[in-house]
C-alpha positions in Angstrom: -8.9 -2.7 -6.5 -7.4 -4.9 -9.2 -9.0 -8.2 -7.9 -12.4 -6.5 -7.9 -11.9 -5.4 -11.5 -10.6 -8.9 -12.5 -13.7 -10.5 -10.9 -16.0 -8.3 -13.1 -13.9 -8.6 -16.2 -12.0 -11.9 -16.2 -10.4 -11.2 -19.6 -8.3 -8.5 -17.9 -6.9 -11.0 -15.5 -6.0 -13.5 -18.2 -4.3 -10.8 -20.2 -2.1 -9.8 -17.2 -3.7 -6.3 -16.8 -3.1 -4.5 -13.5 -4.5 -1.2 -12.2 -1.8 1.5 -11.9 -3.0 4.6 -10.2 -1.3 7.9 -9.4 -2.5 11.4 -8.4 -1.0 14.6 -9.6 -1.4 17.8 -7.7 -0.3 21.3 -8.7 -0.9 24.8 -7.3 -1.3 27.9 -9.3 -3.7 30.3 -11.0 -6.4 28.6 -13.0 -9.2 29.8 -15.2 -12.4 27.7 -14.9 -14.9 27.9 -17.7 -18.1 26.1 -18.6 -17.9 24.9 -22.2 -20.3 23.2 -24.5 -23.9 23.7 -25.4 -27.4 22.9 -24.3 -27.3 19.8 -22.0 -23.9 18.8 -23.2 -21.5 21.1 -21.3 -18.7 20.6 -18.7 -16.3 22.6 -16.6 -12.8 22.9 -18.1 -9.7 24.3 -16.4 -7.1 26.3 -18.2 -3.6 27.1 -16.9 -0.2 25.7 -16.0 -1.4 24.1 -12.7 -4.1 21.9 -14.2 -1.9 20.9 -17.1 1.0 20.1 -14.7 -1.3 18.1 -12.4 -2.6 16.1 -15.4 0.9 15.4 -16.6 2.0 14.3 -13.1 -1.0 12.0 -12.8 0.1 10.3 -16.1 3.5 9.2 -14.6 3.5 5.5 -14.0 6.6 4.2 -12.2 7.9 0.6 -12.6 9.8 -1.8 -10.4 10.7 -0.5 -7.0 9.5 2.9 -8.0 5.9 1.6 -8.6 4.9 2.4 -5.1 5.0 6.2 -5.8 1.4 7.2 -6.3 1.2 10.9 -5.2 3.1 13.5 -7.2 3.0 17.2 -6.4 4.5 20.2 -8.1 7.2 22.3 -6.5 4.8 25.0 -5.5 2.4 22.5 -3.8 5.4 20.9 -2.0 6.6 24.3 -0.8 3.1 25.0 0.6 2.9 21.9 2.7 3.2 22.2 6.4 6.0 20.3 8.2 3.4 17.7 9.1 2.6 17.2 5.4 6.3 16.7 4.6 7.7 14.8 7.6 6.5 11.7 9.5 8.3 10.5 12.6 11.4 12.5 11.5 11.5 11.1 7.9 10.7 13.1 4.8 7.8 11.4 3.1 8.7 12.9 -0.3 11.4 12.0 -2.9 12.7 14.6 -5.3 12.9 17.1 -6.8 12.5 15.5 -10.2 11.9 17.4 -13.5 9.2 17.2 -16.1 8.7 19.2 -19.3 5.3 20.7 -19.9 4.7 22.9 -22.9 8.4 23.4 -23.4 9.1 24.5 -19.8 10.7 22.3 -17.1 8.9 22.0 -13.8 10.1 20.4 -10.6 8.0 17.9 -8.8 8.1 15.5 -5.8 6.6 12.0 -5.3 5.5 10.0 -2.3 4.3 6.5 -1.5 3.2 7.6 2.0 -0.3 6.5 3.0 -2.4 9.0 4.9 -5.3 7.9 7.0 -7.9 9.6 9.0 -9.2 8.2 12.3 
């Protein structure tokens, strides 16, 4: 993805900018609401799960850790089937780690495993 962006915006390449992506996933009760007015409204999510997922997606690892791009909360990890946790006998996830969100510590796991669909 970075080469495609650099091709469109060469100044990013010359400045040394690189795309760093991660996905945060959390499970829990969430309130969805449409907020705004007239033709300028959007769906917003309220609750611990969307806040935790957003915080997890903001984590950018460096060095050898830079390969971790999927981060899940403890509840999401617990809900995974064995096939979602283990591949050829090896746990695909590292952790648990801890992150503070709103004054409370939450456990999370991270993975660099690549899923593909045939």
